[in-house]
C-alpha positions as CSV (number, residue, x, y, z in Angstrom):
1,M,123.7,100.0,90.6
2,N,127.1,98.6,91.3
3,W,126.9,95.7,94.6
4,S,130.1,94.8,93.9
5,T,132.0,97.7,95.2
6,Q,134.5,98.1,97.7
7,A,132.6,99.7,100.1
8,I,129.2,98.1,99.9
9,R,131.3,94.5,100.4
10,D,133.0,95.6,103.3
11,A,129.9,96.9,104.6
12,S,127.8,93.4,104.7
13,R,131.1,91.5,105.6
14,T,131.2,93.8,108.9
15,G,127.3,93.2,109.5
16,D,127.3,97.5,109.4
17,Y,124.0,96.8,106.8
18,G,122.6,100.1,107.8
19,R,125.7,101.7,105.5
20,V,124.5,99.4,103.0
21,V,121.5,101.3,103.0
22,R,122.9,104.1,103.0
23,L,125.2,103.5,100.3
24,A,122.3,102.4,98.4
25,R,120.0,105.2,98.7
26,I,122.6,107.7,97.8
27,A,123.4,106.1,94.9
28,V,119.7,105.9,93.6
29,G,119.4,109.6,95.0
30,V,116.5,108.8,97.0
31,S,116.3,111.1,100.2
32,Q,116.1,109.6,103.7
33,K,112.4,111.5,104.1
34,Q,111.3,109.9,100.6
35,L,112.9,106.4,101.7
36,G,110.7,106.6,105.1
37,E,107.4,107.3,103.5
38,A,107.7,104.3,100.6
39,C,108.6,102.1,103.6
40,G,105.7,103.5,105.5
41,I,108.4,105.0,108.8
42,S,109.4,107.7,109.6
43,Q,112.9,109.8,108.4
44,S,114.3,109.7,112.3
45,A,113.7,105.3,111.7
46,I,115.4,105.6,108.5
47,S,118.4,107.8,110.0
48,R,118.7,105.4,113.1
49,L,118.6,102.5,110.8
50,E,121.9,103.5,109.2
51,M,123.4,104.2,111.9
52,H,122.8,101.5,113.6
53,G,126.3,99.6,112.9
54,T,126.8,96.4,113.7
55,A,124.4,95.9,116.2
56,S,120.6,93.5,116.0
57,Y,118.7,95.1,113.6
58,N,114.9,95.2,113.4
59,M,114.8,92.7,110.4
60,N,111.2,94.0,108.8
61,I,112.2,97.8,109.4
62,L,115.8,96.5,107.4
63,A,113.7,94.5,104.9
64,R,111.0,97.2,103.8
65,A,114.1,99.5,102.9
66,A,116.3,96.8,100.8
67,T,113.0,95.5,99.4
68,H,112.5,99.6,98.0
69,L,115.5,100.1,97.1
70,Q,116.0,96.7,95.7
71,I,119.2,95.7,97.6
72,P,120.0,91.8,97.4
73,P,119.0,90.2,100.1
74,R,122.3,88.4,100.8
75,L,123.9,91.8,101.6
76,V,121.6,92.9,104.4
77,G,121.6,89.9,106.2
78,L,118.3,88.3,104.5
79,A,117.2,85.0,103.0
80,D,116.9,85.5,99.8
81,H,113.4,83.5,99.1
82,A,113.3,84.1,95.4
83,A,116.6,82.0,95.2
84,A,115.0,79.2,97.3
85,Q,112.2,79.1,95.1
86,A,114.3,79.1,91.6
87,A,115.9,76.4,93.4
88,Q,113.3,74.2,94.0
89,V,111.8,74.6,90.2
90,N,115.2,74.0,88.8
91,G,114.1,72.1,85.9
92,T,112.7,72.3,82.3
93,E,109.9,74.8,80.9
94,V,107.1,72.5,81.2
95,E,108.3,71.5,84.4
96,R,108.3,75.3,85.4
97,R,104.6,75.9,83.7
98,N,103.5,72.5,85.9
99,F,104.9,73.9,89.3
100,L,103.1,77.0,88.4
101,A,99.9,75.6,87.6
102,G,100.4,73.6,90.8
103,A,101.3,76.6,92.7
104,A,98.2,78.1,92.3
105,A,96.2,74.9,93.2
106,M,98.1,75.1,96.8
107,A,97.2,78.5,97.2
108,T,93.6,78.3,97.0
109,A,93.3,74.8,98.7
110,P,93.2,76.0,102.3
111,V,89.9,78.2,101.2
112,L,88.1,75.3,99.2
113,A,89.0,73.3,102.5
114,A,87.1,75.8,104.5
115,L,83.7,75.4,102.3
116,P,81.0,74.3,104.2
117,A,79.8,70.5,102.8
118,S,76.5,72.3,101.1
119,N,79.0,74.4,99.1
120,A,80.6,72.0,97.3
121,P,82.4,73.0,93.8
122,G,80.0,70.7,92.3
123,S,76.8,72.6,94.0
124,D,75.1,75.4,92.8
125,G,76.6,78.9,92.5
126,T,79.9,77.4,94.0
127,Q,81.3,76.7,90.5
128,A,81.8,80.1,89.8
129,A,83.5,81.2,93.4
130,T,85.9,78.0,93.6
131,L,87.2,79.2,89.7
132,R,87.8,82.5,91.1
133,L,90.0,81.8,93.6
134,A,92.3,79.9,91.4
135,T,92.4,83.2,89.1
136,T,93.0,84.9,92.4
137,A,96.0,82.9,93.2
138,F,97.5,83.5,89.4
139,R,97.1,87.5,89.7
140,R,99.1,87.4,93.1
141,M,101.7,85.2,91.5
142,E,102.0,87.8,88.0
143,G,104.2,90.3,90.1
144,A,107.0,88.4,91.0
145,T,106.6,85.6,87.9
146,P,107.3,85.5,84.2
147,S,104.3,86.1,82.7
148,R,105.5,83.6,79.8
149,H,105.7,80.9,82.6
150,L,102.1,82.0,83.9
151,S,100.5,82.5,80.2
152,E,99.9,78.5,79.9
153,P,98.4,77.4,83.2
154,V,96.2,81.2,83.2
155,L,94.7,79.9,79.3
156,A,94.3,76.3,80.5
157,H,91.9,78.1,83.2
158,L,90.3,80.1,80.9
159,R,89.5,77.2,78.8
160,L,88.0,75.6,81.8
161,A,86.0,78.0,83.0
162,Q,84.2,78.3,79.3
163,I,84.1,74.5,79.2
164,V,82.2,74.8,82.6
165,A,80.1,78.2,81.3
166,S,78.7,76.7,78.3
167,E,77.5,73.4,80.7
168,A,75.5,75.3,82.7
169,A,71.9,74.6,83.2
170,H,70.5,77.7,84.3
171,D,71.2,81.2,83.1
172,E,71.6,82.7,86.1
173,Q,74.9,80.1,86.8
174,R,76.0,81.0,83.0
175,A,76.2,84.7,84.4
176,R,78.1,84.1,86.9
177,L,80.5,82.0,85.4
178,A,80.6,84.5,82.3
179,A,81.6,86.9,84.9
180,V,84.5,84.6,86.2
181,G,85.5,83.8,82.5
182,S,85.8,87.5,81.9
183,E,87.9,88.1,84.8
184,V,90.4,85.2,83.7
185,A,90.7,86.2,80.1
186,S,91.5,90.1,81.1
187,L,94.3,88.1,83.1
188,A,95.1,86.9,79.9
189,G,95.3,90.2,77.8
190,W,97.9,91.6,81.0
191,L,100.5,88.8,80.4
192,S,100.3,89.1,77.0
193,W,100.5,92.8,77.5
194,D,103.7,92.2,79.6
195,M,105.3,90.0,77.6
196,G,104.7,92.5,74.2
197,D,102.9,90.4,72.4
198,H,99.8,93.5,71.8
199,G,98.0,91.5,69.2
200,S,97.2,89.3,72.0
201,A,96.6,91.4,74.7
202,R,93.8,93.3,72.1
203,T,92.4,89.8,71.6
204,W,92.1,88.8,75.3
205,Y,90.8,91.9,76.1
206,G,88.2,91.7,73.7
207,T,87.2,87.9,74.7
208,A,86.7,89.8,78.9
209,I,84.8,92.4,77.5
210,K,82.3,90.0,75.8
211,A,81.9,88.1,78.4
212,A,81.4,90.8,81.1
213,Q,78.8,91.9,78.8
214,R,76.7,88.1,78.5
215,S,77.3,88.5,82.4
216,G,74.9,91.3,82.7
217,D,77.4,92.8,85.5
218,G,77.5,96.4,84.5
219,L,80.8,97.5,86.7
220,L,82.9,94.1,85.2
221,T,82.1,95.2,81.8
222,A,83.2,98.6,82.7
223,Y,86.3,97.8,84.4
224,Q,87.1,95.6,81.0
225,L,86.5,98.9,78.8
226,G,88.8,100.5,81.0
227,S,91.8,97.8,81.1
228,L,91.5,98.0,77.4
229,A,91.5,101.5,77.2
230,Q,94.3,101.8,79.9
231,F,96.5,99.3,77.7
232,E,95.6,101.4,74.3
233,A,96.9,104.8,76.1
234,N,99.7,103.1,77.3
235,T,100.5,101.8,73.8
236,G,100.1,104.8,71.2
237,N,95.8,104.8,70.8
238,A,95.1,108.1,72.9
239,A,92.0,108.9,70.9
240,Q,91.0,105.2,71.3
241,G,91.5,104.4,74.9
242,L,89.9,108.4,75.9
243,N,86.3,106.7,73.7
244,L,86.6,103.6,75.7
245,V,86.7,105.4,78.9
246,Q,83.5,106.9,78.0
247,S,82.2,104.0,77.1
248,A,83.3,102.4,80.4
249,R,81.5,105.9,82.2
250,R,78.5,105.4,80.2
251,Q,78.2,101.8,80.9
252,I,77.4,102.4,84.7
253,G,75.8,105.3,84.4
254,D,75.7,108.5,86.5
255,K,76.2,106.8,90.0
256,R,79.4,105.7,89.3
257,P,80.7,104.6,92.3
258,A,83.8,107.1,93.5
259,I,86.6,104.2,93.1
260,A,85.3,103.7,89.2
261,E,85.4,107.4,89.2
262,A,89.0,107.7,90.1
263,W,90.5,105.0,88.7
264,L,88.9,106.2,85.0
265,S,89.9,109.7,85.3
266,T,93.5,108.1,85.9
267,V,93.6,106.5,82.6
268,E,91.6,109.2,81.0
269,A,94.9,111.1,82.3
270,L,97.5,108.8,80.5
271,A,95.4,108.9,77.2
272,H,95.8,112.9,77.3
273,A,99.1,112.6,78.2
274,A,99.7,110.3,75.0
275,V,98.4,113.2,73.1
276,G,100.5,116.0,75.0
277,D,97.8,118.0,76.1
278,P,99.0,118.9,80.2
279,D,96.2,120.8,80.8
280,A,93.3,117.9,80.1
281,T,96.0,115.8,81.8
282,D,96.1,118.2,84.7
283,G,92.2,118.0,84.6
284,A,91.7,114.9,84.6
285,L,94.3,114.1,87.5
286,A,92.9,116.8,89.7
287,D,89.3,115.0,89.3
288,A,90.9,111.4,90.5
289,A,92.1,112.9,93.4
290,R,88.5,114.5,94.0
291,R,87.3,111.2,93.9
292,T,90.0,109.7,95.8
293,D,88.7,111.6,98.4
294,Q,85.0,110.3,98.6
295,I,86.0,106.6,98.8
296,A,86.6,106.5,102.2
297,V,83.2,108.0,103.2
298,E,80.8,105.6,100.7
299,D,80.0,101.9,101.1
300,P,82.2,99.2,99.8
301,P,81.3,99.2,95.9
302,P,80.0,95.5,95.0
303,W,83.3,95.0,92.3
304,P,83.7,91.7,91.0
305,W,87.8,91.8,91.5
306,V,90.0,93.4,94.2
307,F,92.1,96.3,94.2
308,T,93.0,99.5,95.9
309,F,92.8,102.9,94.9
310,N,94.4,105.8,97.1
311,H,96.2,108.9,96.8
312,S,99.3,107.2,95.9
313,K,97.9,105.1,93.0
314,V,96.9,109.2,91.6
315,A,100.7,110.4,92.4
316,A,102.2,107.4,90.5
317,C,100.0,108.6,87.7
318,R,100.8,111.7,87.9
319,M,104.7,110.3,87.6
320,S,103.5,108.1,84.5
321,C,101.8,111.4,82.9
322,G,104.5,113.6,83.5
323,A,107.3,111.5,81.8
324,R,104.8,111.6,78.5
325,L,105.0,114.8,78.7
326,G,108.7,115.3,79.7
327,L,107.5,117.7,82.8
328,S,110.1,116.5,85.2
329,A,108.5,118.9,87.8
330,W,105.5,116.8,88.1
331,V,107.6,113.5,88.5
332,F,109.3,114.8,91.0
333,A,106.5,116.6,93.0
334,A,104.5,113.6,93.1
335,Q,107.5,111.1,94.3
336,D,107.0,111.4,97.6
337,A,103.5,110.7,97.6
338,A,103.4,108.2,95.4
339,G,106.5,106.5,97.6
340,A,103.8,103.5,98.6
341,A,103.6,102.7,95.1
342,L,107.1,102.8,94.9
343,A,107.7,100.2,97.5
344,S,105.2,98.1,95.9
345,G,106.0,94.6,96.1
346,H,104.7,93.9,92.3
347,E,108.5,93.9,91.1
348,K,107.4,94.8,87.1
349,Q,104.9,97.1,88.3
350,R,107.7,99.0,90.4
351,A,110.0,99.1,87.6
352,L,107.7,100.8,85.0
353,L,107.3,103.2,87.7
354,V,111.1,103.9,88.0
355,L,111.5,104.5,84.3
356,D,109.1,106.7,85.0
357,V,111.0,108.3,87.3
358,A,114.5,108.0,84.9
359,S,112.4,110.2,82.3
360,G,111.8,112.8,84.8
361,H,115.6,113.0,85.3
362,M,116.4,113.1,81.6
363,A,114.0,115.7,80.9
364,A,115.7,117.7,83.8
365,G,119.3,116.8,82.0
366,R,120.0,114.6,85.1
367,L,121.9,111.9,82.5
368,D,123.4,110.2,84.8
369,G,120.5,109.6,87.4
370,A,118.5,108.6,84.6
371,F,120.2,105.6,82.8
372,A,121.5,104.5,86.2
373,L,117.8,104.2,87.1
374,A,116.6,103.1,84.1
375,T,119.6,100.1,83.8
376,S,118.2,99.0,87.3
377,A,114.8,98.7,85.6
378,V,116.0,96.8,82.9
379,E,117.1,94.6,85.4
380,T,114.3,93.8,86.8
381,G,112.9,93.4,82.9
382,L,115.2,91.1,81.7
383,R,114.5,88.8,85.1
384,Y,111.2,88.5,84.3
385,R,111.4,88.8,80.7
386,S,108.9,91.6,80.6
387,G,108.6,92.9,77.0
388,R,106.9,95.6,78.4
389,I,109.5,97.2,80.5
390,V,112.3,96.7,78.3
391,E,110.5,98.5,75.3
392,R,109.6,101.0,77.7
393,A,113.7,101.1,78.6
394,R,114.2,101.5,74.8
395,A,111.6,103.8,74.3
396,L,113.7,105.9,76.8
397,R,116.2,105.8,75.5
398,R,115.6,107.0,72.1
399,A,113.9,110.2,73.9
400,Y,117.6,111.2,73.8
401,T,119.4,112.0,71.1
402,S,123.2,112.9,70.7
403,A,126.0,111.8,68.1
404,T,128.2,111.8,70.8
405,P,126.5,110.0,74.4
406,P,128.5,109.8,77.3
407,K,129.9,106.9,79.0
408,V,126.9,106.3,80.8
409,V,124.3,105.9,77.7
410,R,126.7,104.1,75.9
411,D,126.6,101.2,78.7
412,F,123.3,101.7,78.8
413,D,123.0,101.1,74.8
414,A,125.9,97.8,75.4
415,R,123.1,96.4,78.0
416,L,120.3,96.6,75.6
417,H,122.1,95.0,72.2
418,G,121.3,92.1,71.8
419,V,118.3,91.5,74.3
420,Y,115.6,89.2,73.1
421,L,113.0,88.1,75.0
């Protein structure tokens, strides 16, 4: 998207932010209905926003639309918090890493201050809770922070968790701390995957599985097996991914919580899509949808981590599977239902979904839309130095072969040329 066009500059300069939204929406090929569902508001609200002119705006609705369309905040009169944060951390690489470590500590400070005296970090059972708070802070930062900036603080946190576990006096303490170490190792694996370091990702996911087994928590062990399965399915090792899904299911037995089964079924669907089996993929996605219907009517499972799972995530998985299978109908049919995922504040995950939509456009022969969306995703990948996003974009480019590519493809090639993360 070219944010410097005369029409956008004029609309922004006069305060007609609704027109900026409309121009951006049309440029990326999103309907008012799709944008409204992605932002959690009605189509008529989007229509009113776009026709609002220079009057005073509801900044909450404006911010939602701008975030989903990736409009630079300055163009719609919003403060650019990301730029402000960057200005505060405008130092060396070591200074940035130190800032991130400090920020994670600050994020946990209010919760720690609320702990009663009897639950001080050094007392029995609370070291694990305290360490988990820091892990949660790092996870929250990951969505809008380059993984290479977080990697060193997270690995230092992992070493601390391992040292504390090794010095625990009782088996119960060691088990709790092993669970914490498992969660941190899994985060380290995720960061390595995002950086394109697949060897380290496998190492850390393996560490997470072993630590989960030492903790004796079957759900956590199943989650870590599923996490490695998801990694393998996405990196082309579909058979291993399927085997790991089955191992995860065996780990928690027949009485699996619906949320566990729903998530594992989406991982299974990705693995089937990786080997080009649309029928098995569709079956796994249908099972994920059925299990998701059951989540609301059962007691919350005792997950050792926190995340939500809903039909929007099943739809997002169908988009990803459709992109891998070259089935544009799947991608477009699921796009509306996946609106919440596409509007997620996790920019790196959103960029990967945008590449899935781009793959759908390319499968349908819409090259202009495909490579416009892919270029937008690449900009996010470069901003966060995400090897995973850039490699997915390169895979999309490899899927298009022509001796005489059109200008939109040549421009995309020029943008990717010489990118080294």
